[in-house]
py3Dmol code that shows the C-alpha trace and the ligand (Angstrom):
import py3Dmol

protein = """\
ATOM      1  CA  MET A   1     111.910 110.384 103.733  1.00  0.00           C
ATOM      2  CA  THR A   2     109.836 111.152 106.821  1.00  0.00           C
ATOM      3  CA  ASN A   3     106.083 111.488 107.263  1.00  0.00           C
ATOM      4  CA  GLU A   4     106.505 115.137 108.274  1.00  0.00           C
ATOM      5  CA  THR A   5     104.934 117.656 105.918  1.00  0.00           C
ATOM      6  CA  ILE A   6     107.457 120.368 105.012  1.00  0.00           C
ATOM      7  CA  ILE A   7     105.248 122.362 102.580  1.00  0.00           C
ATOM      8  CA  GLU A   8     101.481 122.411 102.596  1.00  0.00           C
ATOM      9  CA  THR A   9      99.230 124.535 100.443  1.00  0.00           C
ATOM     10  CA  THR A  10      95.561 124.941 101.267  1.00  0.00           C
ATOM     11  CA  ASN A  11      93.127 126.172  98.597  1.00  0.00           C
ATOM     12  CA  LEU A  12      95.997 128.041  96.974  1.00  0.00           C
ATOM     13  CA  THR A  13      94.547 130.238  94.266  1.00  0.00           C
ATOM     14  CA  LYS A  14      95.922 132.927  91.933  1.00  0.00           C
ATOM     15  CA  ILE A  15      93.799 135.199  89.853  1.00  0.00           C
ATOM     16  CA  TYR A  16      95.354 137.432  87.151  1.00  0.00           C
ATOM     17  CA  GLY A  17      92.736 139.888  85.855  1.00  0.00           C
ATOM     18  CA  ARG A  18      89.653 137.711  85.482  1.00  0.00           C
ATOM     19  CA  ARG A  19      91.602 134.462  84.952  1.00  0.00           C
ATOM     20  CA  LYS A  20      92.016 131.888  87.670  1.00  0.00           C
ATOM     21  CA  VAL A  21      95.444 130.508  86.727  1.00  0.00           C
ATOM     22  CA  VAL A  22      95.806 128.476  89.913  1.00  0.00           C
ATOM     23  CA  ASP A  23      92.606 127.063  91.364  1.00  0.00           C
ATOM     24  CA  SER A  24      92.293 125.829  94.960  1.00  0.00           C
ATOM     25  CA  VAL A  25      95.492 123.777  94.980  1.00  0.00           C
ATOM     26  CA  ASN A  26      96.093 121.514  97.988  1.00  0.00           C
ATOM     27  CA  LEU A  27      99.600 120.071  97.995  1.00  0.00           C
ATOM     28  CA  SER A  28     101.332 118.175 100.756  1.00  0.00           C
ATOM     29  CA  ILE A  29     105.080 117.696 100.401  1.00  0.00           C
ATOM     30  CA  LYS A  30     106.902 115.409 102.781  1.00  0.00           C
ATOM     31  CA  ARG A  31     110.372 116.159 104.182  1.00  0.00           C
ATOM     32  CA  GLY A  32     113.015 114.252 102.200  1.00  0.00           C
ATOM     33  CA  SER A  33     110.859 113.659  99.167  1.00  0.00           C
ATOM     34  CA  ILE A  34     111.376 114.714  95.576  1.00  0.00           C
ATOM     35  CA  TYR A  35     108.032 116.084  94.483  1.00  0.00           C
ATOM     36  CA  GLY A  36     107.422 116.552  90.757  1.00  0.00           C
ATOM     37  CA  LEU A  37     104.783 119.009  89.699  1.00  0.00           C
ATOM     38  CA  ILE A  38     103.948 117.998  86.153  1.00  0.00           C
ATOM     39  CA  GLY A  39     101.809 119.678  83.534  1.00  0.00           C
ATOM     40  CA  ARG A  40     101.821 121.192  80.107  1.00  0.00           C
ATOM     41  CA  ASN A  41     103.026 124.756  79.385  1.00  0.00           C
ATOM     42  CA  GLY A  42     100.706 127.312  80.973  1.00  0.00           C
ATOM     43  CA  ALA A  43      99.187 124.815  83.455  1.00  0.00           C
ATOM     44  CA  GLY A  44     100.137 127.032  86.356  1.00  0.00           C
ATOM     45  CA  LYS A  45     103.277 125.339  87.661  1.00  0.00           C
ATOM     46  CA  THR A  46     105.494 128.457  87.875  1.00  0.00           C
ATOM     47  CA  THR A  47     102.760 130.453  89.596  1.00  0.00           C
ATOM     48  CA  ILE A  48     102.340 127.769  92.282  1.00  0.00           C
ATOM     49  CA  LEU A  49     106.109 127.621  92.846  1.00  0.00           C
ATOM     50  CA  LYS A  50     106.292 131.424  93.087  1.00  0.00           C
ATOM     51  CA  MET A  51     103.515 131.492  95.695  1.00  0.00           C
ATOM     52  CA  ILE A  52     105.299 128.748  97.725  1.00  0.00           C
ATOM     53  CA  ALA A  53     108.607 130.664  97.373  1.00  0.00           C
ATOM     54  CA  GLY A  54     107.002 133.871  98.489  1.00  0.00           C
ATOM     55  CA  THR A  55     107.602 135.828  95.259  1.00  0.00           C
ATOM     56  CA  ALA A  56     103.940 135.961  94.302  1.00  0.00           C
ATOM     57  CA  ALA A  57     101.076 136.627  96.678  1.00  0.00           C
ATOM     58  CA  PRO A  58      98.160 134.194  96.673  1.00  0.00           C
ATOM     59  CA  SER A  59      94.778 135.660  95.795  1.00  0.00           C
ATOM     60  CA  PHE A  60      93.269 133.147  98.206  1.00  0.00           C
ATOM     61  CA  GLY A  61      94.534 130.220 100.263  1.00  0.00           C
ATOM     62  CA  THR A  62      97.617 129.644 102.307  1.00  0.00           C
ATOM     63  CA  VAL A  63     101.114 128.157 102.209  1.00  0.00           C
ATOM     64  CA  THR A  64     102.340 126.553 105.395  1.00  0.00           C
ATOM     65  CA  LEU A  65     106.069 125.836 105.675  1.00  0.00           C
ATOM     66  CA  SER A  66     107.338 123.031 107.946  1.00  0.00           C
ATOM     67  CA  SER A  67     105.668 122.008 111.198  1.00  0.00           C
ATOM     68  CA  ASP A  68     108.636 123.191 113.327  1.00  0.00           C
ATOM     69  CA  GLU A  69     106.992 125.682 115.617  1.00  0.00           C
ATOM     70  CA  ASN A  70     110.360 126.907 116.878  1.00  0.00           C
ATOM     71  CA  GLU A  71     111.266 128.431 113.533  1.00  0.00           C
ATOM     72  CA  THR A  72     110.115 131.879 112.675  1.00  0.00           C
ATOM     73  CA  TYR A  73     108.402 132.428 109.300  1.00  0.00           C
ATOM     74  CA  SER A  74     111.441 134.266 107.851  1.00  0.00           C
ATOM     75  CA  LEU A  75     113.760 131.451 109.018  1.00  0.00           C
ATOM     76  CA  LYS A  76     111.588 128.913 107.240  1.00  0.00           C
ATOM     77  CA  ARG A  77     111.727 131.062 104.078  1.00  0.00           C
ATOM     78  CA  LYS A  78     115.543 131.297 104.390  1.00  0.00           C
ATOM     79  CA  SER A  79     115.780 127.507 104.538  1.00  0.00           C
ATOM     80  CA  MET A  80     114.309 127.359 101.034  1.00  0.00           C
ATOM     81  CA  GLY A  81     116.537 127.729  97.912  1.00  0.00           C
ATOM     82  CA  THR A  82     114.816 128.591  94.656  1.00  0.00           C
ATOM     83  CA  LEU A  83     115.537 128.525  90.974  1.00  0.00           C
ATOM     84  CA  ILE A  84     112.465 129.922  89.330  1.00  0.00           C
ATOM     85  CA  GLU A  85     112.689 131.208  85.757  1.00  0.00           C
ATOM     86  CA  ASP A  86     116.033 132.925  85.096  1.00  0.00           C
ATOM     87  CA  PRO A  87     118.866 131.964  87.548  1.00  0.00           C
ATOM     88  CA  GLY A  88     120.012 135.608  87.587  1.00  0.00           C
ATOM     89  CA  LEU A  89     123.685 134.893  86.901  1.00  0.00           C
ATOM     90  CA  PHE A  90     126.308 137.611  86.539  1.00  0.00           C
ATOM     91  CA  TYR A  91     127.734 136.615  83.197  1.00  0.00           C
ATOM     92  CA  GLU A  92     130.969 138.596  83.652  1.00  0.00           C
ATOM     93  CA  MET A  93     131.806 136.693  86.846  1.00  0.00           C
ATOM     94  CA  SER A  94     133.206 133.236  87.572  1.00  0.00           C
ATOM     95  CA  ALA A  95     131.075 130.513  89.178  1.00  0.00           C
ATOM     96  CA  PHE A  96     132.865 131.110  92.496  1.00  0.00           C
ATOM     97  CA  ASP A  97     132.229 134.882  92.375  1.00  0.00           C
ATOM     98  CA  ASN A  98     128.535 134.346  91.502  1.00  0.00           C
ATOM     99  CA  LEU A  99     128.124 132.123  94.518  1.00  0.00           C
ATOM    100  CA  LYS A 100     130.156 134.509  96.724  1.00  0.00           C
ATOM    101  CA  MET A 101     127.898 137.480  95.711  1.00  0.00           C
ATOM    102  CA  LYS A 102     124.818 135.556  96.702  1.00  0.00           C
ATOM    103  CA  ALA A 103     126.355 134.477 100.003  1.00  0.00           C
ATOM    104  CA  ILE A 104     127.331 138.043 100.844  1.00  0.00           C
ATOM    105  CA  ALA A 105     123.840 139.195  99.982  1.00  0.00           C
ATOM    106  CA  LEU A 106     122.416 136.597 102.371  1.00  0.00           C
ATOM    107  CA  GLY A 107     125.022 137.430 105.019  1.00  0.00           C
ATOM    108  CA  CYS A 108     126.493 133.949 105.108  1.00  0.00           C
ATOM    109  CA  TYR A 109     129.755 134.049 103.141  1.00  0.00           C
ATOM    110  CA  ASP A 110     132.161 131.231 103.908  1.00  0.00           C
ATOM    111  CA  LYS A 111     134.824 130.303 101.329  1.00  0.00           C
ATOM    112  CA  ASN A 112     134.796 126.625 102.279  1.00  0.00           C
ATOM    113  CA  GLU A 113     131.043 126.369 101.828  1.00  0.00           C
ATOM    114  CA  ILE A 114     131.256 127.999  98.407  1.00  0.00           C
ATOM    115  CA  ASN A 115     133.945 125.498  97.406  1.00  0.00           C
ATOM    116  CA  GLU A 116     131.758 122.670  98.707  1.00  0.00           C
ATOM    117  CA  ILE A 117     128.869 123.895  96.542  1.00  0.00           C
ATOM    118  CA  LEU A 118     131.146 124.159  93.472  1.00  0.00           C
ATOM    119  CA  SER A 119     132.207 120.566  94.038  1.00  0.00           C
ATOM    120  CA  LEU A 120     128.604 119.382  94.447  1.00  0.00           C
ATOM    121  CA  ILE A 121     127.492 121.028  91.207  1.00  0.00           C
ATOM    122  CA  GLY A 122     130.603 119.785  89.340  1.00  0.00           C
ATOM    123  CA  LEU A 123     132.025 123.259  88.625  1.00  0.00           C
ATOM    124  CA  SER A 124     135.135 123.122  90.779  1.00  0.00           C
ATOM    125  CA  ASN A 125     137.515 123.235  87.855  1.00  0.00           C
ATOM    126  CA  THR A 126     136.015 126.231  86.034  1.00  0.00           C
ATOM    127  CA  GLY A 127     138.477 128.635  87.707  1.00  0.00           C
ATOM    128  CA  LYS A 128     138.192 132.180  86.368  1.00  0.00           C
ATOM    129  CA  LYS A 129     136.029 131.189  83.402  1.00  0.00           C
ATOM    130  CA  LYS A 130     133.141 133.638  83.141  1.00  0.00           C
ATOM    131  CA  ALA A 131     129.587 132.287  83.556  1.00  0.00           C
ATOM    132  CA  GLY A 132     128.732 133.873  80.206  1.00  0.00           C
ATOM    133  CA  LYS A 133     131.054 131.351  78.558  1.00  0.00           C
ATOM    134  CA  PHE A 134     129.406 128.310  80.243  1.00  0.00           C
ATOM    135  CA  SER A 135     127.237 125.809  78.460  1.00  0.00           C
ATOM    136  CA  LEU A 136     123.476 125.872  79.219  1.00  0.00           C
ATOM    137  CA  GLY A 137     123.887 122.793  81.413  1.00  0.00           C
ATOM    138  CA  MET A 138     126.713 124.441  83.426  1.00  0.00           C
ATOM    139  CA  ARG A 139     124.589 127.555  83.853  1.00  0.00           C
ATOM    140  CA  GLN A 140     121.695 125.514  85.070  1.00  0.00           C
ATOM    141  CA  ARG A 141     123.978 123.756  87.569  1.00  0.00           C
ATOM    142  CA  LEU A 142     125.323 127.155  88.742  1.00  0.00           C
ATOM    143  CA  GLY A 143     121.686 128.265  89.076  1.00  0.00           C
ATOM    144  CA  ILE A 144     121.085 125.278  91.365  1.00  0.00           C
ATOM    145  CA  GLY A 145     124.346 126.172  93.158  1.00  0.00           C
ATOM    146  CA  LEU A 146     122.967 129.656  93.824  1.00  0.00           C
ATOM    147  CA  ALA A 147     119.815 128.092  95.261  1.00  0.00           C
ATOM    148  CA  LEU A 148     122.088 125.998  97.560  1.00  0.00           C
ATOM    149  CA  VAL A 149     123.773 128.992  99.149  1.00  0.00           C
ATOM    150  CA  GLY A 150     122.738 129.294 102.799  1.00  0.00           C
ATOM    151  CA  ASN A 151     122.311 125.534 103.254  1.00  0.00           C
ATOM    152  CA  PRO A 152     118.580 125.290 102.478  1.00  0.00           C
ATOM    153  CA  LYS A 153     116.439 122.322 103.594  1.00  0.00           C
ATOM    154  CA  THR A 154     114.265 122.645 100.563  1.00  0.00           C
ATOM    155  CA  LEU A 155     114.863 123.424  96.911  1.00  0.00           C
ATOM    156  CA  ILE A 156     112.212 124.785  94.581  1.00  0.00           C
ATOM    157  CA  LEU A 157     113.230 124.313  90.982  1.00  0.00           C
ATOM    158  CA  ASP A 158     111.140 125.452  88.041  1.00  0.00           C
ATOM    159  CA  GLU A 159     111.821 123.358  84.931  1.00  0.00           C
ATOM    160  CA  PRO A 160     115.585 123.064  85.613  1.00  0.00           C
ATOM    161  CA  ILE A 161     116.003 120.519  82.827  1.00  0.00           C
ATOM    162  CA  ASN A 162     114.173 122.513  80.149  1.00  0.00           C
ATOM    163  CA  GLY A 163     116.203 122.937  77.015  1.00  0.00           C
ATOM    164  CA  LEU A 164     119.185 120.837  78.131  1.00  0.00           C
ATOM    165  CA  ASP A 165     120.883 118.258  75.914  1.00  0.00           C
ATOM    166  CA  PRO A 166     120.755 114.589  77.065  1.00  0.00           C
ATOM    167  CA  GLN A 167     124.099 114.823  78.827  1.00  0.00           C
ATOM    168  CA  GLY A 168     123.019 118.019  80.683  1.00  0.00           C
ATOM    169  CA  ILE A 169     119.761 116.293  81.706  1.00  0.00           C
ATOM    170  CA  VAL A 170     121.645 113.331  83.164  1.00  0.00           C
ATOM    171  CA  GLU A 171     123.961 115.668  85.091  1.00  0.00           C
ATOM    172  CA  ILE A 172     121.098 117.660  86.647  1.00  0.00           C
ATOM    173  CA  ARG A 173     119.224 114.444  87.535  1.00  0.00           C
ATOM    174  CA  GLU A 174     122.306 112.948  89.215  1.00  0.00           C
ATOM    175  CA  LEU A 175     122.963 116.191  91.032  1.00  0.00           C
ATOM    176  CA  LEU A 176     119.398 116.363  92.367  1.00  0.00           C
ATOM    177  CA  LEU A 177     119.471 112.701  93.470  1.00  0.00           C
ATOM    178  CA  LYS A 178     122.756 113.341  95.257  1.00  0.00           C
ATOM    179  CA  LEU A 179     121.426 116.409  97.036  1.00  0.00           C
ATOM    180  CA  ASN A 180     118.358 114.447  98.106  1.00  0.00           C
ATOM    181  CA  ASN A 181     120.192 111.240  99.114  1.00  0.00           C
ATOM    182  CA  GLU A 182     123.321 112.681 100.700  1.00  0.00           C
ATOM    183  CA  LYS A 183     122.106 116.002 102.101  1.00  0.00           C
ATOM    184  CA  GLY A 184     118.484 115.084 102.768  1.00  0.00           C
ATOM    185  CA  ILE A 185     117.254 118.098 100.830  1.00  0.00           C
ATOM    186  CA  THR A 186     113.573 118.067  99.962  1.00  0.00           C
ATOM    187  CA  ILE A 187     113.073 119.011  96.336  1.00  0.00           C
ATOM    188  CA  LEU A 188     110.021 120.460  94.595  1.00  0.00           C
ATOM    189  CA  ILE A 189     110.581 120.405  90.881  1.00  0.00           C
ATOM    190  CA  SER A 190     108.305 121.297  87.961  1.00  0.00           C
ATOM    191  CA  SER A 191     108.513 119.879  84.473  1.00  0.00           C
ATOM    192  CA  HIS A 192     106.640 118.893  81.379  1.00  0.00           C
ATOM    193  CA  ILE A 193     109.315 116.303  80.522  1.00  0.00           C
ATOM    194  CA  LEU A 194     107.827 113.039  81.715  1.00  0.00           C
ATOM    195  CA  SER A 195     110.672 110.681  80.935  1.00  0.00           C
ATOM    196  CA  GLU A 196     113.035 112.683  83.128  1.00  0.00           C
ATOM    197  CA  LEU A 197     110.763 113.124  86.137  1.00  0.00           C
ATOM    198  CA  SER A 198     109.956 109.436  86.101  1.00  0.00           C
ATOM    199  CA  ARG A 199     113.576 108.574  86.979  1.00  0.00           C
ATOM    200  CA  LEU A 200     113.834 111.208  89.630  1.00  0.00           C
ATOM    201  CA  VAL A 201     110.756 111.938  91.728  1.00  0.00           C
ATOM    202  CA  SER A 202     109.194 110.054  94.585  1.00  0.00           C
ATOM    203  CA  HIS A 203     105.815 111.881  94.358  1.00  0.00           C
ATOM    204  CA  TYR A 204     103.856 113.405  91.516  1.00  0.00           C
ATOM    205  CA  GLY A 205     101.296 116.173  91.412  1.00  0.00           C
ATOM    206  CA  ILE A 206      99.602 116.312  88.024  1.00  0.00           C
ATOM    207  CA  ILE A 207      98.377 119.810  87.157  1.00  0.00           C
ATOM    208  CA  ASP A 208      96.179 121.035  84.363  1.00  0.00           C
ATOM    209  CA  HIS A 209      94.408 124.367  83.903  1.00  0.00           C
ATOM    210  CA  GLY A 210      95.501 125.462  87.394  1.00  0.00           C
ATOM    211  CA  CYS A 211      94.015 122.399  89.153  1.00  0.00           C
ATOM    212  CA  ILE A 212      95.774 119.409  90.717  1.00  0.00           C
ATOM    213  CA  LEU A 213      94.167 116.469  88.960  1.00  0.00           C
ATOM    214  CA  GLU A 214      95.932 113.769  90.974  1.00  0.00           C
ATOM    215  CA  GLU A 215      98.705 113.274  93.574  1.00  0.00           C
ATOM    216  CA  LEU A 216     100.408 109.940  93.618  1.00  0.00           C
ATOM    217  CA  THR A 217     103.690 108.282  94.581  1.00  0.00           C
ATOM    218  CA  ALA A 218     106.137 106.880  92.090  1.00  0.00           C
ATOM    219  CA  ASP A 219     105.173 103.357  93.249  1.00  0.00           C
ATOM    220  CA  GLU A 220     101.507 104.099  92.763  1.00  0.00           C
ATOM    221  CA  LEU A 221     102.243 105.365  89.229  1.00  0.00           C
ATOM    222  CA  MET A 222     104.295 102.288  88.443  1.00  0.00           C
ATOM    223  CA  ASN A 223     101.481 100.118  89.774  1.00  0.00           C
ATOM    224  CA  LYS A 224      98.941 101.935  87.584  1.00  0.00           C
ATOM    225  CA  CYS A 225     101.237 101.565  84.542  1.00  0.00           C
ATOM    226  CA  SER A 226     102.214  97.940  85.170  1.00  0.00           C
ATOM    227  CA  THR A 227     100.838  94.960  83.324  1.00  0.00           C
ATOM    228  CA  ARG A 228      97.531  93.895  84.758  1.00  0.00           C
ATOM    229  CA  LEU A 229      94.433  91.799  84.151  1.00  0.00           C
ATOM    230  CA  GLU A 230      91.415  93.997  83.579  1.00  0.00           C
ATOM    231  CA  ILE A 231      87.943  92.514  83.902  1.00  0.00           C
ATOM    232  CA  ALA A 232      84.409  93.884  83.627  1.00  0.00           C
ATOM    233  CA  THR A 233      81.496  91.933  85.165  1.00  0.00           C
ATOM    234  CA  ASP A 234      77.837  92.492  85.974  1.00  0.00           C
ATOM    235  CA  ASN A 235      78.622  92.372  89.732  1.00  0.00           C
ATOM    236  CA  PRO A 236      81.936  93.998  90.687  1.00  0.00           C
ATOM    237  CA  SER A 237      81.497  93.616  94.479  1.00  0.00           C
ATOM    238  CA  LEU A 238      80.693  89.872  94.218  1.00  0.00           C
ATOM    239  CA  THR A 239      83.652  89.526  91.840  1.00  0.00           C
ATOM    240  CA  ALA A 240      85.865  91.164  94.458  1.00  0.00           C
ATOM    241  CA  GLU A 241      84.624  88.704  97.072  1.00  0.00           C
ATOM    242  CA  VAL A 242      85.406  85.746  94.818  1.00  0.00           C
ATOM    243  CA  LEU A 243      88.921  87.131  94.210  1.00  0.00           C
ATOM    244  CA  LYS A 244      89.489  87.475  97.990  1.00  0.00           C
ATOM    245  CA  GLU A 245      88.265  83.902  98.564  1.00  0.00           C
ATOM    246  CA  LYS A 246      90.765  82.751  95.953  1.00  0.00           C
ATOM    247  CA  GLY A 247      93.621  84.523  97.738  1.00  0.00           C
ATOM    248  CA  TYR A 248      94.034  87.527  95.443  1.00  0.00           C
ATOM    249  CA  VAL A 249      95.197  90.637  97.343  1.00  0.00           C
ATOM    250  CA  ASN A 250      96.712  92.960  94.740  1.00  0.00           C
ATOM    251  CA  PHE A 251      93.646  94.192  92.909  1.00  0.00           C
ATOM    252  CA  GLU A 252      91.380  97.235  92.858  1.00  0.00           C
ATOM    253  CA  ILE A 253      87.924  98.276  91.632  1.00  0.00           C
ATOM    254  CA  CYS A 254      88.344 101.309  89.367  1.00  0.00           C
ATOM    255  CA  GLU A 255      85.952 104.243  88.841  1.00  0.00           C
ATOM    256  CA  ASN A 256      84.396 102.604  85.758  1.00  0.00           C
ATOM    257  CA  ASN A 257      83.634  99.475  87.846  1.00  0.00           C
ATOM    258  CA  ARG A 258      86.309  97.522  86.063  1.00  0.00           C
ATOM    259  CA  ILE A 259      88.578  95.408  88.275  1.00  0.00           C
ATOM    260  CA  ARG A 260      92.339  95.570  87.828  1.00  0.00           C
ATOM    261  CA  ILE A 261      94.337  92.602  89.063  1.00  0.00           C
ATOM    262  CA  TYR A 262      98.140  92.902  89.326  1.00  0.00           C
ATOM    263  CA  GLU A 263      99.098  89.307  90.174  1.00  0.00           C
ATOM    264  CA  ARG A 264      98.714  85.760  88.821  1.00  0.00           C
ATOM    265  CA  LEU A 265      97.980  87.061  85.355  1.00  0.00           C
ATOM    266  CA  GLU A 266      98.699  83.594  83.925  1.00  0.00           C
ATOM    267  CA  GLU A 267      95.520  82.328  85.627  1.00  0.00           C
ATOM    268  CA  ALA A 268      93.224  84.602  83.537  1.00  0.00           C
ATOM    269  CA  ALA A 269      91.395  81.714  81.764  1.00  0.00           C
ATOM    270  CA  SER A 270      90.706  79.707  84.967  1.00  0.00           C
ATOM    271  CA  LEU A 271      89.570  82.849  86.739  1.00  0.00           C
ATOM    272  CA  ASN A 272      87.104  83.547  83.915  1.00  0.00           C
ATOM    273  CA  LYS A 273      85.738  79.991  84.235  1.00  0.00           C
ATOM    274  CA  LEU A 274      85.422  80.359  88.046  1.00  0.00           C
ATOM    275  CA  LEU A 275      83.484  83.650  87.777  1.00  0.00           C
ATOM    276  CA  VAL A 276      81.044  82.167  85.274  1.00  0.00           C
ATOM    277  CA  GLU A 277      80.519  79.115  87.539  1.00  0.00           C
ATOM    278  CA  LYS A 278      79.657  81.559  90.355  1.00  0.00           C
ATOM    279  CA  GLY A 279      76.934  83.055  88.128  1.00  0.00           C
ATOM    280  CA  ILE A 280      78.929  86.229  87.323  1.00  0.00           C
ATOM    281  CA  MET A 281      78.671  87.543  83.735  1.00  0.00           C
ATOM    282  CA  VAL A 282      82.084  88.547  82.419  1.00  0.00           C
ATOM    283  CA  SER A 283      81.846  91.074  79.613  1.00  0.00           C
ATOM    284  CA  HIS A 284      85.498  91.974  79.328  1.00  0.00           C
ATOM    285  CA  LEU A 285      88.731  90.240  80.267  1.00  0.00           C
ATOM    286  CA  ALA A 286      92.138  91.321  78.951  1.00  0.00           C
ATOM    287  CA  VAL A 287      95.779  91.767  79.974  1.00  0.00           C
ATOM    288  CA  ASN A 288      96.653  95.470  79.578  1.00  0.00           C
ATOM    289  CA  SER A 289      99.443  97.818  80.326  1.00  0.00           C
ATOM    290  CA  THR A 290      99.849 101.583  80.003  1.00  0.00           C
ATOM    291  CA  ASP A 291     103.113 103.463  79.711  1.00  0.00           C
ATOM    292  CA  VAL A 292     103.699 106.500  81.847  1.00  0.00           C
ATOM    293  CA  GLU A 293     103.208 108.866  78.909  1.00  0.00           C
ATOM    294  CA  ASN A 294      99.809 107.419  78.088  1.00  0.00           C
ATOM    295  CA  TYR A 295      98.754 107.525  81.707  1.00  0.00           C
ATOM    296  CA  PHE A 296      99.385 111.283  81.849  1.00  0.00           C
ATOM    297  CA  LEU A 297      97.656 111.715  78.468  1.00  0.00           C
ATOM    298  CA  ASP A 298      94.587 109.946  79.833  1.00  0.00           C
ATOM    299  CA  ILE A 299      94.548 112.143  82.963  1.00  0.00           C
ATOM    300  CA  THR A 300      95.189 115.493  81.301  1.00  0.00           C
ATOM    301  CA  GLY A 301      93.243 114.913  78.107  1.00  0.00           C
ATOM    302  CA  LYS A 302      94.656 114.306  74.700  1.00  0.00           C
ATOM    303  CA  GLY A 303      96.210 117.789  74.478  1.00  0.00           C
ATOM    304  CA  GLY A 304      98.852 116.016  76.457  1.00  0.00           C
ATOM    305  CA  LEU A 305     102.273 116.749  77.766  1.00  0.00           C
ATOM    306  CA  LYS A 306     105.465 116.847  75.840  1.00  0.00           C
ATOM    307  CA  ASN A 307     107.845 113.973  76.184  1.00  0.00           C
ATOM    308  CA  ALA A 308     111.578 114.629  75.987  1.00  0.00           C
TER     309      ALA A 308
END
"""
ligand_1 = """\
31
ATP
P 105.240 127.430 81.552
O 106.020 126.185 81.659
O 104.838 127.783 80.183
O 105.806 128.600 82.359
P 103.427 127.050 83.737
O 102.712 125.740 83.959
O 104.599 127.303 84.588
O 103.831 127.084 82.247
P 102.495 129.626 84.575
O 103.723 130.294 84.111
O 102.269 129.437 86.010
O 102.339 128.186 83.857
O 101.254 130.390 83.906
C 99.917 129.966 84.074
C 99.050 130.939 83.391
O 99.088 132.216 83.990
C 99.449 131.224 81.960
O 98.339 131.282 81.132
C 100.162 132.543 81.997
O 100.024 133.230 80.817
C 99.445 133.281 83.120
N 100.288 134.189 83.862
C 101.442 133.898 84.483
N 101.973 134.988 85.074
C 101.110 136.037 84.766
C 101.115 137.424 85.074
N 102.067 137.994 85.811
N 100.075 138.172 84.640
C 99.095 137.609 83.885
N 99.036 136.283 83.548
C 100.043 135.525 83.978
"""
view = py3Dmol.view(width=600, height=400)
view.addModel(protein, "pdb")
view.setStyle({"model": 0}, {"cartoon": {"style": "trace"}})
view.addModel(ligand_1, "xyz")
view.setStyle({"model": 1}, {"stick": {}})
view.zoomTo()
view.show()
């Protein structure tokens, strides 16, 4: 992954009738990352993806694609493969012919490239079998294959694992990791299925009621969900100084003035004693951990997201 921003939205807003369904969304997606847009049904994920893909016009705000000034706007759009809502398969056609049709429409038909896509999406051996006879997982993979026609640098995928059985979910996850690792494709994926995104994405954007509540990396999320010592004192800044003096580095002061320490948890009792000796009143001290599901519940309110 590089530090280069490949997709940036600024104050992206969509109003349907009188309803603001996407509200001033600022997203920054780095080249080579897998960015997971996560939120419950109706949160506004599809609408954001459509505006980024250029199939819905923003009411306000802008979408900026890649920082490569040499590329024209239409070239940048062409370098984006999308699977939003229905993959638009021709059910009477084979996987190969579906891909061929798309390639012809884009003016880039090359038999070898189609075969390469078929192999990537694990549908090489489907021969003349019609797409209408495929399992849901195979159809989803073919949908991703269609998005891959034209060799895009970025994939925009709206809930591609929705409704799949566990085997289908694993196949899509492995496919996306392969596309990211081996082909360097940046992926923007939406989902309400936490357990699946958590094994896939490098960055999260948490969305609720059209607003991005938080953007964080997978490491930051793991850190927030890891086991930690949580303390509350009457003087958080002095507590932080004492911690630094004692060689603690991996800690943070949270919004509620509680301090979370992610190291040397076994020293909780002696730390408590030390703080008291320094004249600091400790009103709470406990070792806590949060699982990913509960973290999202806390952020989005107890209406919550659905786990797979
Ligand atoms: P889901 O997973 O259910 O599709 P989502 O997070 O993708 O949820 P959106 O599809 O973006 O959410 O919809 C956000 C809100 O905008 C919803 O309340 C939806 O009813 C509304 N909406 C979406 N498209 C339109 C439209 N064309 N006209 C009016 N309202 C719309």
